[in-house]
N, C-alpha and C positions, 0 to 999 in steps of 0.2 A: 357836137354832142347829139346823140340820137335819142328821141323820145320813145318810150315803150308804148306799144299799142295794146298790151294786155290790160284787162280790167284791173283797177286798183284793188289790192288786197286790203284787209283791215289795217295792216301795218306793213308797208313796203320796205322801210328801212329801220335800223335799230332806233333812230331818233323818233320815228313815227310810233314804234312800239313803246318806247319810253313815255312818249306824250300821252298814250292811252292810260297810263297809270299815275299821272300827276293828279294830286288832289286839288280840286277847285271848289270854291264856295258856290253854293247853289245859284246865287244871282250871277256869278261870273261864268258858269258853265252853260246857262240857257242860250246865250247868243252863239256860243261855239258849237254846241250839239244840235241846236235848232236854228240855223241861220236864217231860215225863211219865216220864222215866227211859229205860232201855234202852241207854244209851251211857255208856261210862266213858272216862277218860283213856287207859287201855290200849287200848280199842277204837279210839280216834282214832289212837293210835300205830301200831296194826296197819294202819289205812287209809293212813297215811303210808308205811309199808313196802311196801304193795301198789301205791303210786303213785296212789291215788285222792284223796288229800287233800294240798293244798299247804300247807306251813308255812314260816315265816320264822324263821331263827335270828338272834336279836338279843341281844347281850350274853350269849350262851351259853344263852338260854332260847327255847323253841319257842312261837311265836305263830301264830294263824290268824284268819281273819275269818268272819263269818256268810255272806258271799258265797262263800267257799271251801267252807264246809260245804254250801251249796246245790248247788254244782258237784259235790261228792263224792256227794251224794244222787242226782244225775242219773247219775253214773257207776256207781252201785250198783243201778240199776233192773234187776230180773229180768224178762225177757220170757218168756212161755209159748210153747213150741213148739206150733204148731197143725196137727200132722200129722193126716191123715184115715185 
């Protein structure tokens, strides 16, 4: 079996693509989406309040997906002002 040397895309296989859209409880997705730490459930809730993270209220519980987390990261990009 040969390993690919190309950079990993967001979803390399159909299984990876499907995994991006699986709803996870907020507490369960934190260690998956942020394996090195730095984000908490409260941090995700703050992003929901700011309108940068989409969540789904199912049976009174908040869920989100890895795809939604990736969109949130894009919305949170800080661009440097390059004034001369």
